N, C-alpha and C positions, 0 to 999 in steps of 0.2 A: 504494500500500500504506500509506503514511504517513497518508493521509486516512482510510482504513478504520480504522486503529488509534485515531486521535483521535476519530472518530465513535463507535466502540465504547466507549471510555472515558467519553465524555460520556453516552452512553445508559446505561451501567452505573451511574454516579453518579445520574443522574436517576431510574432505576428504584428505587434504594435509598431515595431521598428521598420518593418518591410514596406516598400512602396511598389505598387503594381503599376507598370508603365506600358502604354500602348501608343502607337502612332499610325497615322494614315496620311497618304499623300497622293497628289495628282501624278500618275505615271507618265503623262505626256510632257512633263516639265524637266528641263535640263538644269539641275540645281547647281552645276559647276559654273554657270554664268552669273550667279549672284555673288557680289563682292561687298556690298554695303547695306546697312540697315538703319532704321530709325523706329522709335516706338510710336504705335498707333494710338495717340492720345484719346480720340473719341471713344474707342472701345475700353481703354483702361479707366477712363473717368467713370464709366458705368458700373465698374466692379464695386460691390458692396462689402468692402473690407477696410480696415484701418489704413490710414495713410502710411503708418510705419510699416505694415506688412506689404503695401504696394511698393514702397521704396526697397524693401528687402528683396522682393521678387524682381524688380527692375534691375537692381544691382547684380543679382545672381544671373539673370539672363544676359546682361551686358558682358559679364565676366566669361560666361560659357561661349557666347557667340564670338567674342574676341579671341578666345583660345582656339577657335576653329578657323581663324583667319579673316573673319568679317570685321569691317570697320564701320563706325557711326558716320552718317553723312546727312547733310541738309537735303540732298537729292538722292534718296535711297533706292536701291534695287528692291529691297524688302521692307515691309512694314511688320512690326512685331506687336501683337496684342496678346492679352490673356483674359481669361474669365475664371471664376472660382465657383465651387458649389460645396456646401457642407451639410452633413446630416448627423444627427445624434443617434448612436446605436446603443441599445440597452441589452446588457448581458445578464442572464440569471444563472447563477452558479449554485447548483444543488449538491449537497454533500451530506451523506448519512454517516455519522461517525461511529455508530454502534450497529450491530445487527448484520443482516445479510443483504446482498444486492448492492446496486449502484444507483446514484441519483436520488430523486425524490422518492421517499419510501414510507408512506403513511401506515402501511399494514405491519411493519416490523417494529420491534421495540428500539428505543434509543432516540436521542435527539437528532433532529435534522438541522443542519446549518445551511440556511439559504441566504445568499447574498446577491445584491443587485449592484451592478456597476455600469457606468456609462462611459462612452468614448466618442469623441467627435471624429468622423471620417471625412477628411477633406479631399476634394478633387481640384486639381489645377490643370486647366487647359491652356496650352501655349499655341497661339495661332500665328502662322507665317503667311503673309499676304503679299502677292506680287505688287510691287510699287507702281507699275503702269496700269495693269488691268484691274487692280483692286480685288482680285479673286483669291480666295483661300487656296493655297497650294500645298500646305503641310500643316498637320495638327498633331500635337503631342499631348498626351493625357497621363497624369500621375495621380494615383489614389493611395491614400494611406492615413494613418492616425496622426492627428495633431491636436494639441490642447492649447487653450488660451493662456494657461499659466505655465507653459513650458519655459524652463530657464535657458535652454539652448535653441530658442526659436530661430535665431539667425542661421544657425547650422542646419536645422531641420528644413527650413525653406530652401536654403542653398542646395541641400541634398535632393529635394524634390526636383528643383530646376535642373540640376546636373544629370539626374537619372532620365528625365524627360528628353533633354537636348542631346543626350548620348545617342539617340536615334536619328539625329539630324546631321548632315543631309542623308536622306534615305539612300540605300543601296538598291539600284535597279536590278531586276533579274538578268538583264542583258550583260551587266558588268561582272557577273559571277562566273 
């Protein structure tokens, strides 16, 4: 039983730390032609998060795109925007400390230890828009746990952005 509890706790912390990343792109676009970017202010202004978090996200995106050889420009090839979504998840943990069986156990003797916990699951969408046509050409999505009172909020947001942008530019099937 002790090993089960230890395994469960390790799994719980690992799942909180993980970020699931997905991306999609227009397969007709040659991404090697894009060299410059700017932030798409109209989209970013609509995002309903704190200005501090917006600045954290913008700083992380700037750092990641710069590391990929893109530079900021007043006449950009790409416009970069983002949106966010958050939802509260509720977890019910049932544990019967005496008796037989697993989980919620009203028919067997012994106390049941039921706990509720909540966690915010955040989703960050990074949108890459062609600067001329104003069409979305690439979108990255990262989903994972984030809390308002996190002490390492800067690092967590930077990790979200880094994981998402790791899929940019996309690798086309022809180049494999």
